[in-house]
N, C-alpha and C positions, 0 to 999 in steps of 0.2 A: 722871545715869548712864543709859546706853542700855539698852534691853531685852535686848540680846545679853549685855552684861556682867552684867546682873542674873541671867541664866540660869546664869552661872558659879557663883553662890552658891546657887541654889534647886534645881537639878536635878543629876542624875548625868551627867557628860559622856559616859560610855560609852553612855547611852541616846539621846543626840541623834544626828541624822544627820551624816554626814561634812561636808556643806556648812555646816550650822549650827556645827559645831565650828570649821571654818575661819573663819567669820565672827566668832566669838567671839575667836579668837586674833588675827585681823587687827585687830580693834578694840582689843584689849589692846596689841598691838604699836604701833599708832598713838598710843595714849595715853602710852606710856612711852619710845618710841624717842629722842626729842629729848633727854630728860633723861639717858639712859644714854650717848648719843653725846657729849654735852657733857662728861661725866666721862672717858670712855675715849678718845675720838677715834680709834676703830678699829671699822669696820663689822662685821667678823667677830666680834670680841669682844662687840660690842653684841648680836648675835644670840644668842650663847651665854648671855649674862647674862639676856636677856629670856626665853629658854626656861626657864632655871633658875627665874627669878622666877615665871613662869606656873605651873610645877609647884608651887612653894611656895604660891602663892595658892590653887590648887585643894586642896592638902592641908590648909592651915591657914585655911580660910575662916571668917570670924566667924559665930557662931551667931545673933546678933541683927544685923539689917541696918538701918542708917540710911543712906539713899541719899546724903546729903550727905557722910558720912564714909567711905564705901566707896572712892571714888575716891582720896581722900587716903591711905587705908590701902594701896591697891594701889601707889601711888607710893612710899610709905615702904618697903614690902616690896621693891620693885624697886631703890630706892636702896641699901638695906642689902645686897642681893644683889650690886650693883655694887661696893660697898666690900669685900665679902668676896672678890670676884674679884680686886680690886687687891691685897688683903692676901696672897692665895695666890700671886699672880704677882709679888710684889715683887722677888724675886731676879732674875728675868728682866728686869724693868723697869729695875732698877738697872744691870745689865750693858749693856743697850741704851743707857741714858743715858750711861754711861762711854764707850762706843764713839763715840756721837754727839759728845760733848765733845771727844774726842781728834781726831776727824776735822775738826771745825770749827776747833779751835786750829791744827792743821797747815795747813789751807787759809787761815786768816786770816794766819798768819805767813809765807806764801809769796807772793812777787810774781813772776809768770812773766815780767815784762818785764826784770827785772834778773838778771844771772848771780850765782850763789852762789859766793863766793870764800872759801877758808879764811883765817882770821886766826890767826897764830901768836904765842904769847907769847914772851918773851925766851929761855928755855932750851929751847924746843921743837925748834929746828933741830938742836941738838946731840943731843937725845934721839932725833930722827928718824933721824939718821945712825947712832946706836948701837943702834937698834931697841927702845928702852925707852919709847917714847911711849905714854902712856895716854890714855883718853878724857877725863880731867879736865884734861889739859894742852893741849887744843885746843878751839877754839870756832869757830863759823861766823858770819861777818859777812854781813849782807844789805844 
């Protein structure tokens, strides 16, 4: 663990200079960004999660420091913050996945080189002339 991350646990961040605070955050960011991006696949969401995790690490820093375990503890806190973010945003994620699936299914079933022609079943022509044709009476053949 570097000296900058060690300052995160040993001193009050408000007493450090702005430049030192920025160096500590940048090092924290580089430590956890790849892991968070691997889970979320969204840069903006990664930055939100990393900021939340950084605040959690500051607030809940361990009282006893073992340099070999602190890096693992930081990564665990960040991973849990990422899972909490996913849990909170599950509804939005499910809605986006449903839209993606329907768009891909529509695109996969459509061939732009062939014209789409309606295929009528036996009694559909008489229903069409009488105006009682329902959507279940017709299908489209590709």
